[in-house]
C-alpha positions, 0 to 999 in steps of 0.5 A: 491493466498491468500490476500496480504498486501500492505506493504513490502520491498525487495532488490536484487543485481547483477553484471557483469565484469564492473558494480555492482548494487542494487535494493530496492523496498518499498511498502506502502498502496495506493488507487491504484498502484502508482510507483515512480522510481529513476534511474541513468543517462543513465538508464531512458529507463528502466522506462516503462519496470519496470512499466510494470513488477510491474503492472503485479504483483500488483494492489495496493500500493504506491511503491518506486523503487531505482537503484544504479549502481557502476562501477568496479574501475579496468575496467574504461577506461582512455584516455589522454587529449592530448590538456592539455598534449601539453600545459603542455609540452609547458609551461615547455619548456617556463619556462626552457628558461626563467630560462636559464635552459638546456632542459631536457627530460620530465618525462612522468610518472610525467606528466600523474600523473597531474590532468586532463591529464588522464581522464575517457573515455566517454562511450555511455550510450545506449551501457552501458545499452544494455550490462547489461539490461537483468541481471538488469531486472533479478535481478529486478524480483528477488526483485519482487519475494521477495516483493510478498512473504513478502506481502503475508506473511503479508497478511496471518497474516492480514487475520487471524485478519480479520476473527476473527473480522468477527466472532466477528461481527457475534456473536454480530449480533446473540446476537442482534437477541436473545436479550430479548428486541426484544421478542414480549412481550418486544416490546408490553410492550414498545409500550404500554408505548409509546402509554400511553405517547402519550395519556397523552400528548394529550387527543384529539388523535382519534383512527385512529391517535393513530393506525398510531402512534403505527405503526410508533413506531413499525416500528422504533423499528424493527431492523430485516432488519438491522440484516439480512443485517449484516448477509449477509455482514458477509457471503460476507466478509467470502467469500472474505477472503477465496477467491483468488486475490485482495479484499481490495476495496471490503472489504473496501466497506463491512466495510462501509456497516457494519458501516451503519447498525450498526449506524441504529441499534443504532438509532432504539434501544430503549433498553439499552442492544441492544444499547450496542450491537450496540456500540460493533459492531461499535467498532469491525467494526472500527477495521475491517476497519482499518485492511482492509486499509492494504489489496491489 
């Protein structure tokens, strides 16, 4: 399994003789796996099952899951509200007596057409869910399949972008290694100039103090350790990008380490050309970290 994005959308539908439904799943970036469910009344028992299915497939992402259920109009069971019907018949008889009318047969069809006389028969919510539970879950799994595919497809695109950015980082690290400002001659010349400035600033520096200052200046100017760590981070990033399974958190950590070393490189640099390389590094690393935020 290659890297996956955390963003995606999927929809799946299903139906039985009595019900039809649709699932919608939206996934965006998240630090962990955050699931929010919107289920109709009577379907709340699905909550733990859905969360278990999601956790088995995804490790990160903020997900919104919605279920809409519709009942087929021609299969709605109806019942007669006998209490209301008896009251209506009694009221009709009273009205006939009050008006001195001869009692006439009551038209059942007209009575049944009155609002409230016929009403939907209440069903046991547990029985309704039990009848459609398996097909509901089957269509939910189809939606998860589609979501996985969408996230993998987007993840493949992001992976190519990240690989390109890691290549740019590696190229800049190599340019820093080969920068003429890091040649022994250039370093000695900068040290000579800095020591000369020290001497001009204070004529009282003894030889031992001067030696210590030169060592400090040389240590501050040496960026070999930072370049080695950057190269090691490049190798680690390439390994993660070529591997399987979720790697977003590890890549985010590497992005922070990249940035730390680039900052140190810029801080230590006492040459404009090396500083420019450091700034270019920081720009690419920022782009790398921004893309990494999308990776599971």
